Each structure stands twice: as structure tokens, then as C-alpha cells.
N, C-alpha and C positions, 0 to 999 in steps of 0.2 A: 159457791164455786171457790175452790182453794187453788192458789198457784203453787206449784211444786217446781223447784229449781235445783240444778246441779250446783253444789257448793264450790267445787273446784273447777268450775267451767263445764265445758262440753263433756258428756259422759261417754264411756266406751260403748260401741254398738251393742254389745251383749247386755250391758247394764241398762242401757236406754230401752231395750226391748222389754225388760221387766216392767218399766214404767208404762210403755205403750199398751201393755195388757190391761192396765187399770185406769189410765187417764188419757185424755186427748192431748197429743203433742201440739206445740205451737207451730203454726205454719211458717213463721219466720225463723225460729230456732228450734227445730224438732228434737235435737239431742241435748237441749239445755233447759227448756221450760215446758211444763205440762199443766193442763187445767183439770183438776179433780172435782167431780160433781158429787159432793157428799161432805160428811163431817170429818174432823180430825180423827175421831175414833174409828170411823169406817175406813179411813185411809190406813191407819195403823194396822187394822185387821187384815186388809188386803195386801199391804206392802210386806208385812212380816219381816221387817228389818229396822235398823236404827235410822232415825231422822231427827232433824232439829227444827223447832218452831220458833220463829222470831216475830214479835208483834210489830206491825206497821201502823204507826199513828195516823198517817195521812189517809190510809184506806180503812182504818179501824177493823183490821182483821189480821190473822196470822199468815205469814208466808212459810211454807215448809221447804226444807232443804234436805237433799240426799247426797251421798257421796259414795263412790266406788272404793274408797280407801277405808282402812280400819277405824280411823278417827277423823274428826273434822279439822284437827290441827295439823294433819299431814300436809306437806307441800310437795 
């Protein structure tokens, strides 16, 4: 299971719907965090967009981040 999060916080409803189609939204923060059941390669294949993967030492796994902006450095 891979956690996918919005990089700039809560995503727009239209953008969040794209994630809802491929991953299970969090009950607590449905427009911010999703759980994807598969590999990073499978996520990339289904997402068909850019994303960033950061290693989490505590969990020994990657967290994936998506953004509705053109780059992750946009504020």
C-alpha cells in the first residue's frame, strides 16, 4: 500500500477526482491523502502524470506526492 498526498495541501475537486478513480481516499482528509494498492510503477501507469517520490526512513517505504500545479516548487 502506497500513501499518495497532495504536495501543496488539499487538491482541487477536479484533480482529486482523478485520484479517486485509482486510489482509496482517506476518510479523514479525502482531498489530501489516498492509499494506492499496488507498486510505484503501477501508480505511474494509472496516474499518467508527474509525481514525486520521497523515501520515509521511519516507514521504510516511499510516499508519493502529486500537485495540481506545473511544478512542485510553485507556491
